[in-house]
Steps between C-alpha positions, in 0.01 A plus 500: 500500500540831679394835362786757483312783331232600254611824331349717226773653279357806328740531208812351341672269741748216530268258327298697246507836331148573623288457809527161662366311793766318702417199717798373696490181706753277663504122515709268709663576830580855602848602390681834463722597208847356556678572169819676414514859371850478348513510119512157341403343835132579525230281359350677197124529515346690207205660683322618183530169316184283492541152634354239256222276622731195501732667752225615741435316827159325478333727763626813318371372168161442660506849639581655166233292323233620751602860423440428128162332567376781720615761249320325214183478706501872587249720305777688321684177406871445499740737323871418510688198628545357847871442570690333784831635626769385739631707791849447648330468846487128558169345422343824375301504181322791326192482275447811284219622270369825359211662675233756405273530806650512846239319706454226241879445476520465878208255500669290240827490702320413828271248334779319315705482816210365702425230246863398467543485876206256518641285220191559279597379150440757227267281300136512402250570775317183409805294598517651855324390809182702575675675789799602292277598216298736723829650636624566140163654410518743799850609390379548139220718628742708704720544195207601283383754762841658529552822304691790638706762324754440217877547522594861574795504265534772242468372142701657222181634345423690819829685534664774292836530684811321381656300781855402597518255793818450704588211725800327650652427839705822524490824315124510425426826663812688373437368152136605512588847619763535227262397227233737628749786515628437146143485360422823682809654343352400169195721573254229595276494800600195708329297767716259694451247777776388732536344845504861626173613348318630197678790328332714234709740295769496771263558795419237763119464508471185704766369730537131570589178318311505171686229310197266463191513283347774714777736393458411138131566521555831671729618218327353193173658577641857512444749222766748590806295392630366167701189608510261793824375654413217746729331748363152530584283808518118539236501768232663289557259211472196728213617714276676255656493152584808298220750488480555125523300176831589336805730487649703224839448669645316794835507686643227724801620697633184665405197711674427828409356841225696667148421631587132482273233657195727456196397289674177398802661341829346617765529231627755244363325192153502666537868587604573143187328372291732710673813388490379139120545496540868411725410207258224375208743502682764294343547159671355191550853370665610831842456658624286786819634658697229674827479701745300285737461798232308702452157359158456657383826351663438164323164469163686513565604138399155385148542647394837360305617193649850490830625356795459739757760596782407739700715740836402638782627715732262313427657162721361233641241737162334520463217247118526539510866405743444204271227364192722543661789312623273221132402441409873475374525857506800733711531819578769755861497611795712617774578245793734554344639815166571340153342534340435166296288265648243266281358217668268258811687409365846591605686819298783652663649811273660761721651773842471666498317832662800669196715401240261646451590872357165626796292379763692699752512214428131428586369851136439581485203259152408605376836385697474179291185440182682603579784255553249221171331581316834521647614165359188341162546662475863405614433140231223474237769563637730240754717683761651270874484549494862617221423747696217654816704524320791661312270743813316608691817557230683696371220727669542845499275807330752717264439783220643288567324166640168631448473875670201664712420200864592541433830673835655613551766768818657627652738755858550606497192730308225314339379181159338540347271233131404533369214287212249494729197435342197660649184358844353429533629146379851587719533809802372315482767222420771756807407699714510186403868471549563872848335482595718213390811694689387812820433295473838327455669835803307636714615208383856548594485865844353432582786265434745782602282797768599747618131512517372142284191444298531825135417460218420741357178358601141550561465129832662412457822300127525571286718720280331766201340335192433716188325383170493687308184423153366563257294292136391494413169651340348188838419359627138539792423724748473216413847374539658849828319555617583150462874558690463828784325319518763223516790743752330731742459210510874415443728798698628795191551725189270484198654675160325531156664498171329580187519279224410750223596264631262236559176696238328278466183706849488649620604845732795532765270635472280193562777245796651692633157580515389137669817383746466788568136412570606146742768621688242707515267203646790302781536756357784715642472852428848638191618685181566314327804656120464487247786479114487509451713189692626195470857623645407837785309326587780264479759785742291708747488212475871433562558874799273493656691212424846636787721600679831452625595156521288184589133515783351290380266370124526543308194605277333240165386648266288293134457621279231359186702538166312476236636730569857632632682193339829564618504862854409382505788252379737774772384732765548229366852427495588872864399526582731206630241262467620141368289214739430210316506168736656250655236266849649524484505883363146509774379272766667720375295800608176326786622276777346709324174575480333160 
């Protein structure tokens, strides 16, 4: 038996909706995960499901029984069950129980492991050899002496702020920002946490990634706000649990391949279980807003206590949405070019797509989905129809309001798009927008071209589309290759950038090599220019497209920007490219590419 980890989870987590101690061990020979990620081909392991005693390996059953015995012997006694769970990592087993005092919980975990490793049977002391009995007695004394502090989570009785929590693979930050903006438009004081920082009433007060329990604590203890809008990341749920007891509302945007093979999560159903924690912890009187177009997210509806609202890009074409509405449920959909709320047979339109800046006239389909999700989240916290309409129409993808999310800049020679996309699904939808921009630019150039039909890109009728790509090293090989394949299938120029501060255990050659391999698999045969940083890469592309007078058509340059955003924006400003924030101007950029 090998110890993998002893971890204190401070709040709702994969296994319990309260603080839990996690003791993970491995038995048998050392093996790595070797499964399949493809739908219907992966082995389904329900991580949160307790394994009955009859299905537990004997050594794991002994370990769990020692945890029970030590908890019962502790001065405060045992409160709550001890459960055993599977992991999809071969040979890994997890024992979980609620905890109240940190040092005592750790002593129980260490003591139970030590006894199980020595094959001490969890019987009466009188039935043990004197040597084993003395060993058990020492461990019992250590457990009794252990005290420590209690879980630092925030109980419902200790908070006054209503909370909406947002999670998902893609779209979390944009949806969080949209909800916060809508609620501010309703006149409320809003505190929000995202992967960019803590924002209070529209002002950044603490930069950094605050999507874990620390961010929740920083917001929920404030007395200068009326509502909390919390982006909640997978890592925080797995490593520490959620930092507070329950939500008034929750939103899950989608589940797709990202952060795989980390913390024992290997497949999409497992990832959906993790993200589903924020839905399960939503109060029965609250709302859970789920993506009806994502089967993993939609399935979470079966696990929640709260009321369920759906959002869908398919609208009336979705059988799931139609069934939900027939039952009197609520859904957020697009009808006749308008985003709105359907409830039973009622229809309440919010705003026309062409009046919502972040959706680029509807071409930015991922932001249409984010706007639907945000509408549901804001309505769940009491925003009116007018509040949602005003919020959607006034939120703009600027470098101040939404940095790193579909920021567009132009001059008379190029169109630059800066976005944080960092996985296959995110890159795919970003390039759909970029392709529409490039096709629109190609059509514009043809209308004014000296030689009818002449364009600069390899794709007929389209302007040259360049994408600058680099990724962090903690992605598995198939994710790195997948992004390479997606980009290779769309662009005219494929440029690589290194991310030397985000290798995360890989070599620089490994990261670039896997992206390159994916590009070759996607049919890319041209060179792949490589730059040390994203600023250097963008600067080189701006230099390449410099010249006298306006270009017809303008090049479209997409930068996947992950680590030097402020420097990138400074470079763009220094080269006199102008931001495009007006909804009508944004819609014009894609009008010919639909």
